[in-house]
VOPAGU-2260 file (C-alpha; in pm, 1 decimal, decimal comma):
REM VOPAGU-2260
SITE   aa  ch    i         X         Y         Z
SITE  MET   A    0   -2751,6   17999,1  -11049,9
SITE  THR   A    1   -2650,0   18073,3  -10691,9
SITE  GLU   A    2   -2286,5   18094,7  -10616,1
SITE  GLN   A    3   -2189,6   17848,5  -10340,6
SITE  PRO   A    4   -1932,9   17934,5  -10073,0
SITE  ARG   A    5   -1582,7   17805,3  -10123,2
SITE  LEU   A    6   -1497,6   17510,5   -9914,8
SITE  ARG   A    7   -1183,5   17529,0   -9692,6
SITE  TYR   A    8   -1084,2   17176,6   -9781,4
SITE  ARG   A    9   -1132,3   16987,3  -10101,5
SITE  LEU   A   10   -1006,5   16652,2  -10225,7
SITE  ILE   A   11    -975,6   16658,7  -10604,1
SITE  THR   A   12    -972,9   16330,3  -10788,8
SITE  GLY   A   13    -958,9   16218,3  -11149,6
SITE  PRO   A   14    -752,0   16067,7  -11426,7
SITE  ASP   A   15    -396,0   16178,3  -11409,8
SITE  ASP   A   16    -395,9   16390,1  -11722,0
SITE  ALA   A   17    -365,8   16744,7  -11835,9
SITE  THR   A   18    -723,5   16813,9  -11728,8
SITE  PHE   A   19    -646,3   16713,2  -11372,5
SITE  CYS   A   20    -343,1   16940,2  -11366,0
SITE  GLU   A   21    -556,8   17230,6  -11508,0
SITE  ARG   A   22    -813,1   17179,7  -11230,4
SITE  ILE   A   23    -548,2   17188,1  -10957,3
SITE  SER   A   24    -380,4   17486,8  -11121,8
SITE  ALA   A   25    -708,5   17677,3  -11133,6
SITE  LEU   A   26    -762,2   17614,7  -10761,3
SITE  LEU   A   27    -413,7   17734,4  -10679,1
SITE  ASP   A   28    -496,1   18057,1  -10881,3
SITE  GLU   A   29    -811,5   18094,2  -10662,9
SITE  GLY   A   30    -605,5   18092,6  -10343,6
SITE  TYR   A   31    -605,5   17725,8  -10253,1
SITE  ARG   A   32    -279,4   17559,2  -10157,6
SITE  LEU   A   33    -168,5   17206,1  -10178,4
SITE  HIS   A   34    -216,3   16993,8   -9866,0
SITE  GLY   A   35      -0,1   16687,5   -9845,1
SITE  SER   A   36     133,7   16477,0  -10118,8
SITE  PRO   A   37     -75,8   16348,6  -10410,5
SITE  ALA   A   38    -192,3   15992,5  -10415,1
SITE  VAL   A   39    -228,0   15778,1  -10723,3
SITE  THR   A   40    -386,8   15442,6  -10797,3
SITE  PHE   A   41    -454,7   15231,9  -11102,8
SITE  ASP   A   42    -816,8   15135,5  -11166,4
SITE  GLY   A   43    -743,3   14876,5  -11433,7
SITE  ASN   A   44    -772,5   15121,1  -11706,4
SITE  SER   A   45    -593,1   15443,2  -11618,7
SITE  VAL   A   46    -401,9   15608,4  -11337,1
SITE  ILE   A   47    -634,4   15803,8  -11095,6
SITE  ALA   A   48    -485,4   16091,4  -10896,5
SITE  ALA   A   49    -601,8   16255,8  -10584,0
SITE  GLN   A   50    -476,6   16587,6  -10433,3
SITE  ALA   A   51    -603,5   16770,7  -10124,1
SITE  VAL   A   52    -616,7   17146,9  -10130,5
SITE  VAL   A   53    -697,8   17387,8   -9859,1
SITE  LEU   A   54    -806,3   17749,4   -9851,5
SITE  GLY   A   55    -676,9   17989,6   -9596,2
SITE  GLU   A   56    -365,8   18087,5   -9404,5
SITE  HIS   A   57     -55,7   17869,9   -9378,0
């Protein structure tokens, strides 16, 4: 499998649960930083979260 280049901007979405937090934490460990505030919505079944992250200098 070929390793893909890391994107400078990513929007991470998913159910607002421990797995979502683990995904964001892993990206922070890789050098990404949070960009803006998280957003949440309710899809009729669960809360869905979105968080933008960016790679690079402040």
